C-alpha positions as CSV (number, residue, x, y, z in Angstrom):
1,X,41.2,30.2,-23.7
2,X,39.1,29.2,-20.7
3,X,35.6,27.8,-20.6
4,X,34.1,31.4,-20.6
5,X,36.1,32.6,-23.6
6,X,34.1,35.1,-25.7
7,X,31.5,35.6,-23.0
8,X,30.6,38.9,-21.2
9,X,29.8,39.0,-17.5
10,X,28.4,41.6,-15.1
11,X,28.6,41.0,-11.4
12,X,26.9,43.1,-8.8
13,X,28.6,43.3,-5.4
14,X,31.7,42.7,-7.5
15,X,34.0,44.3,-4.9
16,X,32.8,42.1,-2.0
17,X,34.5,39.0,-0.8
18,X,32.6,36.5,-2.9
19,X,32.0,39.0,-5.8
20,X,35.8,39.6,-6.1
21,X,36.5,35.9,-6.3
22,X,33.8,35.4,-8.9
23,X,35.1,38.2,-11.1
24,X,38.7,37.0,-10.8
25,X,37.6,33.4,-11.8
26,X,35.5,34.7,-14.7
27,X,38.5,36.8,-16.0
28,X,40.9,33.8,-15.7
29,X,38.3,31.7,-17.7
30,X,38.4,34.3,-20.6
31,X,35.3,36.3,-20.0
32,X,35.1,40.1,-20.4
33,X,34.1,41.1,-16.9
34,X,32.5,44.2,-15.4
35,X,32.1,44.5,-11.6
36,X,29.5,46.8,-10.2
37,X,29.7,47.9,-6.6
38,X,28.6,50.8,-4.5
39,X,31.8,50.7,-2.4
40,X,34.4,50.7,-5.2
41,X,36.9,49.6,-2.6
42,X,40.2,48.3,-3.7
43,X,41.7,47.5,-7.0
44,X,39.7,45.0,-9.1
45,X,41.3,41.7,-10.2
46,X,43.3,41.6,-13.4
47,X,41.1,41.8,-16.4
48,X,38.1,43.2,-14.6
49,X,36.6,46.6,-15.1
50,X,34.9,48.1,-12.0
51,X,32.0,50.6,-12.1
52,X,30.1,52.4,-9.3
53,X,26.8,50.7,-9.1
54,X,23.9,51.1,-6.6
55,X,21.4,48.2,-6.9
56,X,18.7,50.3,-5.1
57,X,18.9,53.3,-7.6
58,X,16.9,52.5,-10.8
59,X,18.4,55.5,-12.6
60,X,21.9,54.3,-11.9
61,X,20.9,50.8,-13.0
62,X,19.5,52.1,-16.3
63,X,22.6,54.2,-16.9
64,X,24.9,51.3,-16.2
65,X,23.1,49.0,-18.7
66,X,23.1,51.8,-21.3
67,X,26.9,51.9,-20.9
68,X,27.1,48.1,-21.1
69,X,25.0,48.1,-24.2
70,X,27.5,50.5,-25.8
71,X,30.4,48.2,-24.8
72,X,28.8,44.9,-25.6
73,X,26.2,43.6,-28.1
74,X,25.1,40.9,-25.7
75,X,25.3,39.9,-22.0
76,X,26.0,36.2,-21.4
77,X,26.4,36.1,-17.6
78,X,24.7,38.1,-14.9
79,X,25.6,37.5,-11.2
80,X,23.5,39.2,-8.6
81,X,25.9,39.0,-5.6
82,X,25.2,42.3,-3.9
83,X,23.7,41.8,-0.4
84,X,23.8,42.8,3.3
85,X,23.0,41.1,6.6
86,X,21.2,42.4,9.6
87,X,21.8,40.5,12.8
88,X,18.5,41.1,14.7
89,X,15.2,39.6,15.5
90,X,12.1,41.2,14.0
91,X,11.4,42.9,17.4
92,X,14.8,44.5,17.2
93,X,14.6,45.4,13.5
94,X,13.3,48.8,12.6
95,X,11.1,49.3,9.5
96,X,13.9,51.3,7.9
97,X,16.3,48.4,8.4
98,X,13.7,45.9,7.1
99,X,13.2,48.0,4.0
100,X,16.9,48.5,3.4
101,X,17.8,44.8,3.4
102,X,14.9,44.0,1.0
103,X,15.9,47.0,-1.2
104,X,19.4,45.6,-1.6
105,X,18.9,41.8,-1.4
106,X,15.7,41.5,-3.3
107,X,14.6,44.7,-5.1
108,X,18.2,45.2,-6.3
109,X,18.2,41.8,-7.9
110,X,14.8,42.6,-9.5
111,X,16.0,45.9,-10.9
112,X,19.3,44.6,-12.2
113,X,17.7,41.6,-13.9
114,X,14.9,43.6,-15.3
115,X,17.2,46.1,-17.0
116,X,19.6,43.3,-18.0
117,X,17.0,41.4,-20.0
118,X,17.4,43.2,-23.3
119,X,21.1,42.3,-23.4
120,X,20.6,38.8,-22.0
121,X,18.1,38.0,-24.7
122,X,20.8,38.7,-27.3
123,X,23.0,35.9,-25.9
124,X,22.7,32.5,-27.4
125,X,22.8,31.0,-23.9
126,X,22.5,33.5,-21.1
127,X,23.0,32.5,-17.4
128,X,21.7,34.5,-14.5
129,X,23.1,33.5,-11.1
130,X,21.5,34.9,-8.0
131,X,22.8,34.8,-4.4
132,X,20.4,33.2,-2.0
133,X,21.5,31.5,1.2
134,X,21.1,28.4,3.3
135,X,19.3,30.8,5.6
136,X,16.5,30.8,2.9
137,X,15.9,27.1,3.9
138,X,16.6,27.1,7.6
139,X,16.9,30.0,10.0
140,X,19.9,31.1,12.1
141,X,18.8,32.9,15.3
142,X,18.8,36.7,15.1
143,X,18.7,37.0,11.3
144,X,15.0,37.3,10.7
145,X,15.1,40.0,8.0
146,X,18.0,38.4,6.3
147,X,16.3,35.0,6.2
148,X,13.1,36.5,4.8
149,X,15.0,38.4,2.1
150,X,16.9,35.2,1.0
151,X,13.6,33.2,0.9
152,X,12.3,35.9,-1.5
153,X,15.4,35.6,-3.6
154,X,14.8,31.8,-3.9
155,X,11.2,32.3,-5.0
156,X,12.0,35.0,-7.5
157,X,14.8,32.9,-9.0
158,X,12.3,30.1,-9.7
159,X,9.9,32.6,-11.2
160,X,12.5,34.1,-13.4
161,X,13.6,30.7,-14.6
162,X,10.0,29.8,-15.6
163,X,9.3,33.2,-17.3
164,X,12.5,33.5,-19.3
165,X,13.6,29.9,-19.9
166,X,11.7,30.0,-23.2
167,X,14.0,32.8,-24.2
168,X,17.0,30.7,-23.6
169,X,17.9,32.4,-20.3
170,X,18.9,30.1,-17.4
171,X,18.4,31.3,-13.9
172,X,19.7,29.7,-10.8
173,X,20.5,30.6,-7.2
174,X,23.6,29.7,-5.2
175,X,22.9,29.3,-1.4
176,X,26.1,29.4,0.6
177,X,26.5,28.5,4.2
178,X,29.4,30.0,6.2
179,X,32.0,31.5,3.9
180,X,35.1,33.3,5.0
181,X,34.1,36.9,3.9
182,X,34.2,40.3,5.6
183,X,30.6,39.7,6.6
184,X,31.6,36.5,8.5
185,X,34.7,38.2,10.0
186,X,32.4,41.0,11.3
187,X,30.2,38.3,12.9
188,X,33.3,36.8,14.6
189,X,34.5,40.2,15.9
190,X,31.1,41.1,17.3
191,X,30.9,37.8,19.2
192,X,33.9,38.4,21.4
193,X,36.1,35.2,21.7
194,X,37.0,35.1,18.1
195,X,39.2,32.0,17.9
196,X,36.9,29.9,20.0
197,X,33.9,30.9,17.8
198,X,35.8,30.2,14.6
199,X,36.6,26.7,15.8
200,X,33.0,26.2,16.8
201,X,31.8,27.2,13.4
202,X,34.2,24.8,11.8
203,X,33.1,22.0,14.0
204,X,29.4,22.4,13.3
205,X,30.1,21.4,9.7
206,X,30.4,17.7,8.8
207,X,33.5,18.7,6.8
208,X,34.8,20.5,9.9
209,X,35.5,23.7,7.9
210,X,33.7,26.7,6.5
211,X,34.0,27.7,2.9
212,X,36.1,30.2,1.0
213,X,35.1,32.7,-1.7
214,X,37.0,30.5,-4.2
215,X,34.8,27.5,-3.3
216,X,31.7,29.5,-4.2
217,X,33.3,31.0,-7.3
218,X,33.9,27.4,-8.6
219,X,30.2,26.7,-8.5
220,X,29.3,30.1,-10.0
221,X,31.8,29.4,-12.8
222,X,30.2,26.1,-13.7
223,X,26.7,27.6,-13.7
224,X,27.9,30.4,-16.0
225,X,29.5,27.9,-18.4
226,X,27.9,26.0,-21.3
227,X,28.5,22.8,-19.3
228,X,25.5,23.8,-17.2
229,X,23.2,24.3,-20.2
230,X,20.4,22.1,-18.8
231,X,20.6,23.6,-15.2
232,X,17.9,26.1,-14.5
233,X,15.4,27.1,-11.8
234,X,17.4,25.4,-9.1
235,X,18.8,26.4,-5.6
236,X,22.4,25.1,-5.3
237,X,23.4,24.8,-1.7
238,X,27.1,24.9,-0.9
239,X,27.6,24.6,2.8
240,X,30.1,21.8,3.7
241,X,27.2,19.5,4.6
242,X,25.8,21.9,7.2
243,X,22.1,21.6,6.2
244,X,22.4,17.8,5.7
245,X,22.4,17.3,9.4
246,X,19.2,16.5,11.4
247,X,20.2,19.0,14.1
248,X,22.8,21.7,14.3
249,X,24.9,22.8,17.2
250,X,24.0,26.2,18.6
251,X,26.7,28.7,18.0
């Protein structure tokens, strides 16, 4: 049995690039895993149940946690991985786009965590893992709304850790840099000279590579495990050393 044997886990955005890797790792480590995703695309990894889930629809969120309460007597791990990116400056961003990215990246995290709390409180050591971004620390050009949403995720993560730590609930945020996901591949396609850009992205990192979903899942797995029992209220940057540099290359 793996390090998560006997634990239950719910992952939003569980059909996405990172979400799928997290779900697969949890299942291999022995957890009972449910992935919630609006897309429902593709077959879930072995040992993972997939449910349609819209983080922006409170009625759907409530119905989902009612179903989870019927399935489980506790929730040990909650991963808020659902998120989108808008590649625009604020001048180019419509109010509708601004509201949408906050609805998914921030309000969706709020709604999911709020309605998960009754089940999380029943765990002897619950762990909530939110997805921020290194863009919540520093800003990439043309990602204004995304950067703002991830800054909000970072602040809410700390607030949740303070409010619910006394209940035995740990809350942390993972802040990835460039990770090889469909979102990153879309960025490459939109930019034109794909191979040249991919190499430029690798070269901007001290490690001369960008990350994989499995790299991120490794950190998520540790934060979900009892080995991380004293880790809470922190922002865990995983970016190949990108933000350790004084100045970054313009891509």
